[in-house]
C-alpha beads as a LAMMPS data file, in Angstrom:
LAMMPS data file: protein, C-alpha beads

115 atoms
114 bonds

1 atom types
1 bond types

-500.0 500.0 xlo xhi
-500.0 500.0 ylo yhi
-500.0 500.0 zlo zhi

Masses

1 110.0

Atoms # bond

1 1 1 359.491 -221.297 -333.252
2 1 1 360.940 -224.291 -334.957
3 1 1 359.578 -227.504 -333.457
4 1 1 362.279 -230.108 -333.064
5 1 1 362.117 -233.769 -332.154
6 1 1 364.379 -235.458 -329.601
7 1 1 366.836 -236.255 -332.389
8 1 1 366.561 -232.702 -333.675
9 1 1 367.504 -231.305 -330.272
10 1 1 371.007 -232.740 -330.578
11 1 1 371.280 -231.477 -334.143
12 1 1 370.219 -227.981 -333.118
13 1 1 372.695 -227.968 -330.252
14 1 1 375.561 -229.179 -332.425
15 1 1 374.690 -226.680 -335.138
16 1 1 374.720 -223.812 -332.652
17 1 1 377.819 -224.838 -330.730
18 1 1 379.852 -225.578 -333.880
19 1 1 377.972 -223.761 -336.634
20 1 1 378.016 -220.266 -335.135
21 1 1 381.823 -220.103 -334.861
22 1 1 382.167 -221.715 -338.291
23 1 1 379.776 -219.165 -339.812
24 1 1 381.846 -216.314 -338.344
25 1 1 385.063 -217.927 -339.587
26 1 1 383.577 -218.504 -343.047
27 1 1 382.489 -214.856 -343.089
28 1 1 386.027 -213.715 -342.332
29 1 1 387.659 -216.062 -344.836
30 1 1 385.222 -215.290 -347.656
31 1 1 385.635 -211.564 -347.156
32 1 1 389.407 -211.934 -347.108
33 1 1 389.251 -213.805 -350.401
34 1 1 386.512 -211.840 -352.172
35 1 1 386.984 -208.183 -351.189
36 1 1 389.928 -207.470 -353.523
37 1 1 387.878 -208.675 -356.490
38 1 1 384.826 -206.770 -355.276
39 1 1 386.849 -203.564 -355.006
40 1 1 388.422 -204.006 -358.444
41 1 1 385.018 -204.504 -360.047
42 1 1 383.280 -201.739 -358.066
43 1 1 380.932 -204.029 -356.151
44 1 1 382.177 -203.341 -352.608
45 1 1 378.625 -203.048 -351.262
46 1 1 378.287 -206.813 -351.558
47 1 1 380.663 -207.192 -348.598
48 1 1 377.859 -205.948 -346.356
49 1 1 375.545 -208.583 -347.789
50 1 1 377.993 -211.301 -346.784
51 1 1 378.057 -209.963 -343.230
52 1 1 374.271 -209.877 -343.164
53 1 1 374.030 -213.448 -344.435
54 1 1 376.441 -214.646 -341.755
55 1 1 374.557 -212.836 -338.995
56 1 1 371.228 -214.246 -340.202
57 1 1 372.681 -217.764 -340.339
58 1 1 373.840 -217.507 -336.737
59 1 1 370.496 -216.070 -335.604
60 1 1 368.602 -218.910 -337.300
61 1 1 370.788 -221.359 -335.389
62 1 1 369.957 -219.454 -332.199
63 1 1 366.225 -219.767 -332.924
64 1 1 366.636 -223.502 -333.376
65 1 1 368.409 -223.799 -330.050
66 1 1 365.712 -221.746 -328.290
67 1 1 363.196 -224.297 -329.503
68 1 1 365.470 -227.122 -328.330
69 1 1 365.865 -225.436 -324.951
70 1 1 362.108 -225.180 -324.487
71 1 1 361.625 -228.789 -325.536
72 1 1 364.328 -229.945 -323.117
73 1 1 362.844 -227.870 -320.310
74 1 1 359.499 -229.608 -320.703
75 1 1 361.052 -233.065 -320.935
76 1 1 363.776 -232.913 -318.287
77 1 1 364.205 -229.811 -316.120
78 1 1 367.870 -229.278 -315.242
79 1 1 369.149 -231.769 -317.821
80 1 1 372.465 -231.685 -319.653
81 1 1 370.615 -230.799 -322.844
82 1 1 369.254 -227.664 -321.227
83 1 1 372.732 -226.627 -320.048
84 1 1 374.104 -227.188 -323.559
85 1 1 371.227 -225.158 -324.980
86 1 1 372.154 -222.247 -322.713
87 1 1 375.760 -222.581 -323.822
88 1 1 374.589 -222.617 -327.434
89 1 1 372.640 -219.414 -326.911
90 1 1 375.704 -217.794 -325.387
91 1 1 377.907 -218.945 -328.279
92 1 1 375.346 -217.651 -330.793
93 1 1 375.142 -214.291 -329.040
94 1 1 378.915 -213.897 -328.878
95 1 1 379.480 -214.794 -332.523
96 1 1 376.597 -212.609 -333.674
97 1 1 378.367 -209.744 -331.922
98 1 1 381.655 -210.785 -333.557
99 1 1 380.088 -210.652 -337.040
100 1 1 378.498 -207.273 -336.248
101 1 1 381.863 -206.010 -334.967
102 1 1 383.472 -207.104 -338.243
103 1 1 380.661 -205.379 -340.157
104 1 1 381.105 -201.970 -338.472
105 1 1 384.359 -201.004 -340.238
106 1 1 382.993 -202.163 -343.590
107 1 1 379.905 -200.046 -343.046
108 1 1 381.612 -196.953 -341.642
109 1 1 384.907 -196.870 -343.566
110 1 1 384.158 -199.022 -346.563
111 1 1 385.478 -202.353 -347.683
112 1 1 387.890 -200.814 -350.180
113 1 1 389.598 -198.286 -347.895
114 1 1 393.361 -198.536 -348.220
115 1 1 396.050 -197.093 -346.031

Bonds

1 1 1 2
2 1 2 3
3 1 3 4
4 1 4 5
5 1 5 6
6 1 6 7
7 1 7 8
8 1 8 9
9 1 9 10
10 1 10 11
11 1 11 12
12 1 12 13
13 1 13 14
14 1 14 15
15 1 15 16
16 1 16 17
17 1 17 18
18 1 18 19
19 1 19 20
20 1 20 21
21 1 21 22
22 1 22 23
23 1 23 24
24 1 24 25
25 1 25 26
26 1 26 27
27 1 27 28
28 1 28 29
29 1 29 30
30 1 30 31
31 1 31 32
32 1 32 33
33 1 33 34
34 1 34 35
35 1 35 36
36 1 36 37
37 1 37 38
38 1 38 39
39 1 39 40
40 1 40 41
41 1 41 42
42 1 42 43
43 1 43 44
44 1 44 45
45 1 45 46
46 1 46 47
47 1 47 48
48 1 48 49
49 1 49 50
50 1 50 51
51 1 51 52
52 1 52 53
53 1 53 54
54 1 54 55
55 1 55 56
56 1 56 57
57 1 57 58
58 1 58 59
59 1 59 60
60 1 60 61
61 1 61 62
62 1 62 63
63 1 63 64
64 1 64 65
65 1 65 66
66 1 66 67
67 1 67 68
68 1 68 69
69 1 69 70
70 1 70 71
71 1 71 72
72 1 72 73
73 1 73 74
74 1 74 75
75 1 75 76
76 1 76 77
77 1 77 78
78 1 78 79
79 1 79 80
80 1 80 81
81 1 81 82
82 1 82 83
83 1 83 84
84 1 84 85
85 1 85 86
86 1 86 87
87 1 87 88
88 1 88 89
89 1 89 90
90 1 90 91
91 1 91 92
92 1 92 93
93 1 93 94
94 1 94 95
95 1 95 96
96 1 96 97
97 1 97 98
98 1 98 99
99 1 99 100
100 1 100 101
101 1 101 102
102 1 102 103
103 1 103 104
104 1 104 105
105 1 105 106
106 1 106 107
107 1 107 108
108 1 108 109
109 1 109 110
110 1 110 111
111 1 111 112
112 1 112 113
113 1 113 114
114 1 114 115
């Protein structure tokens, strides 16, 4: 696990609470902007790599918040930091599932499928 200091706990919590939704949003926006060019150049498989990078980014944030949660549990059981860490884990889990849900059509149908 990543060992964080007291100052790092707040950073990990902020990164998870704000960073996970931003990573999912960035994933969506980048795919929206890049997929037409990827399809025209025949590199549609790279869309899956962008999904994977977004999912890994969110999971790294979740690992940081797990470390922060453990540190907060040792320091102050039942503290606000611990509650925020639980919320951060929930946010990370939800947005990891969101990125995976956005990945499924790209994987099963293909990024360049047109109607």
